[in-house]
C-alpha positions in Angstrom: 24.9 -27.6 -26.1 25.9 -29.6 -23.0 29.6 -28.6 -23.2 31.6 -26.8 -20.5 33.4 -23.7 -21.6 34.9 -20.6 -19.9 32.5 -17.8 -19.1 32.6 -14.7 -21.2 31.7 -11.1 -20.6 28.6 -11.5 -22.7 27.5 -14.4 -20.5 27.8 -12.1 -17.4 25.8 -9.4 -19.2 23.1 -11.9 -20.3 22.8 -13.5 -16.8 22.7 -10.1 -15.1 19.8 -9.0 -17.4 18.0 -12.3 -16.6 18.4 -11.7 -12.8 17.1 -8.2 -13.2 14.0 -9.5 -15.1 13.1 -12.1 -12.5 10.6 -10.7 -9.9 11.4 -13.4 -7.3 15.1 -12.4 -7.0 15.9 -9.6 -4.6 19.7 -9.8 -4.5 21.9 -9.7 -7.6 25.3 -11.3 -7.7 27.8 -12.4 -10.3 26.8 -15.9 -11.5 29.8 -16.1 -13.9 33.3 -14.7 -13.8 34.3 -13.6 -17.4 37.5 -15.2 -18.6 37.9 -13.1 -21.7 38.9 -9.9 -19.9 42.0 -9.1 -17.9 41.8 -10.6 -14.5 44.1 -8.5 -12.3 41.9 -6.6 -9.7 38.6 -8.2 -11.0 38.0 -10.1 -7.8 38.4 -7.0 -5.7 36.1 -5.0 -8.0 33.5 -7.9 -7.9 33.7 -8.0 -4.1 33.3 -4.2 -3.8 30.2 -4.3 -6.0 28.6 -7.2 -4.0 29.4 -5.4 -0.8 27.7 -2.2 -2.0 24.6 -4.2 -2.8 24.7 -6.3 0.4 25.2 -3.6 3.0 21.9 -1.8 2.5 20.0 -5.1 2.5 21.5 -6.3 5.8 21.2 -2.9 7.4 17.5 -3.0 6.6 17.2 -6.5 8.0 18.9 -5.4 11.2 16.7 -2.3 11.5 13.5 -4.5 11.2 14.9 -6.9 13.8 15.6 -4.0 16.1 12.1 -2.6 15.5 10.4 -6.0 16.4 12.6 -6.2 19.5 11.6 -2.7 20.7 7.9 -3.3 19.9 8.1 -6.6 21.8 9.5 -4.9 24.9 6.8 -2.2 24.6 4.1 -4.8 24.4 5.4 -6.8 27.4 5.2 -3.6 29.5 1.6 -2.9 28.4 0.7 -6.5 29.2 2.1 -6.2 32.7 0.2 -3.0 33.3 -2.9 -4.4 31.8 -2.9 -7.5 34.1 -2.7 -5.1 37.1 -5.8 -3.2 35.8 -7.7 -6.5 35.2 -7.0 -7.6 38.8 -8.2 -4.3 40.1 -11.5 -3.9 38.1 -12.6 -7.6 38.1 -15.6 -8.1 40.3 -15.7 -10.6 43.1 -16.9 -14.1 42.1 -20.6 -14.2 41.6 -21.0 -10.4 41.3 -21.6 -8.5 38.0 -19.1 -6.2 36.5 -19.4 -2.6 37.8 -18.5 0.1 35.3 -18.6 2.8 38.1 -16.0 0.9 40.1 -13.8 0.7 37.0 -14.1 4.5 36.5 -13.3 5.1 40.1 -10.2 3.0 40.0 -8.9 4.7 36.9 -9.6 8.1 38.4 -7.4 7.2 41.4 -4.4 6.4 39.3 -1.5 8.7 40.2 0.0 10.6 37.2 -2.3 8.7 34.9 -1.6 11.2 32.1 1.9 9.7 31.7 0.7 6.1 31.6 -0.7 4.3 28.6 -4.3 5.2 27.8 -6.4 2.6 29.7 -9.9 1.9 28.7 -12.4 -0.7 30.0 -15.0 -1.9 27.4 -18.2 -3.9 28.2 -19.3 -7.0 26.5 -21.6 -4.9 24.4 -18.7 -3.0 23.0 -19.3 0.3 24.8 -16.8 2.3 26.8 -17.2 1.8 30.5 -14.1 3.7 31.8 -11.3 5.8 30.3 -8.2 7.0 32.1 -7.8 10.1 29.9 -11.4 11.0 29.2 -11.2 14.2 31.3 -7.8 15.4 30.0 -8.0 18.2 27.4 -6.0 17.3 24.3 -5.4 13.7 25.5 -4.3 11.1 23.0 -7.5 9.7 21.4 -7.4 7.1 18.7 -11.1 7.6 18.3 -13.8 9.5 20.1 -14.6 8.1 23.6 -18.2 7.1 22.6 -17.2 4.9 19.7 -18.3 1.2 19.6 -15.2 -1.0 20.1 -16.5 -4.3 18.7 -14.9 -3.7 15.3 -11.4 -3.6 16.8 -9.7 -7.0 16.4 -7.9 -6.8 19.7 -11.0 -5.9 21.6 -13.1 -8.6 19.9 -10.4 -11.2 20.9 -10.4 -10.1 24.5 -14.2 -10.3 24.7 -13.9 -13.8 23.4 -11.6 -14.6 26.2 -8.3 -14.3 24.3 -5.4 -11.8 24.4 -5.5 -9.3 21.5 -2.8 -6.9 20.1 -2.6 -4.6 17.1 -0.6 -1.7 15.8 -2.7 0.8 14.0 -2.1 4.2 12.4 -4.0 7.2 13.7 -4.4 9.7 10.8 -5.6 12.5 13.1 -2.6 12.2 15.3 -0.2 11.2 12.4 1.4 8.4 14.4 1.1 4.7 15.0 0.0 3.2 18.3 0.2 -0.2 19.8 -3.1 -1.5 21.2 -3.6 -4.5 23.5 -6.7 -5.9 25.2 -7.1 -8.4 28.0 -10.3 -10.2 29.1 -11.9 -9.4 32.5 -13.5 -12.6 33.9 -16.2 -13.2 36.5 -17.7 -16.5 37.3 -16.0 -18.2 34.4 -17.3 -15.8 31.8 -15.9 -12.7 30.2 -17.5 -9.5 31.7 -15.4 -6.8 30.0 -12.1 -6.1 28.3 -9.2 -3.9 29.6 -7.6 -2.0 26.6 -4.3 -0.2 26.7 -2.8 2.0 24.0 0.5 3.7 23.6 2.0 5.6 20.6 5.1 4.0 19.2 6.8 7.4 19.0 9.8 6.3 21.2 10.3 3.2 19.1 10.4 5.3 15.9 12.8 7.7 17.5 15.1 4.8 18.5 15.0 3.5 14.9 15.9 6.9 13.5 18.9 7.1 15.8 19.8 3.5 14.9 19.8 4.3 11.2 
């Protein structure tokens, strides 16, 4: 009607039902304060109700921020290790990539079972070297002989770009972080170095945070 009037309890009920019906609203709050009911203590009750609704929301936001931070630190560590592997397996300028040399380098790594799984993939998408291929029961996201071209992070590295993905492994019942870096020789990409590590520690930290 275009006229201002004090809000009533019925207004609050109607507006609350409207908010509940709108799919684009994720937080409900009191749009109106009824003036036709006794006011003593109403503000405190209203604040308590808003607090009850707000605390889970902000706790979830904080947990997601913490998760992104932990995954970011984990990814930074993988990238640093991956760059060291790239420098070690890259052939001298003008020489072709040597899968045997890559396998020999990974075999020389001390305590490689505690490191991220390191794999070197050729431009054709086949596995050239695997740091854990000899270990019984080693973490394997897929069998060692699989073609890798269908993996987005590997495809990006073979195109000369950095690639990273988190992906669930149904057989291991956990999620792992995968990164891939290009190996260059003579200005062209000769192979990709791929590192994988389960996010088990990140999930454990999130559980303790919650």
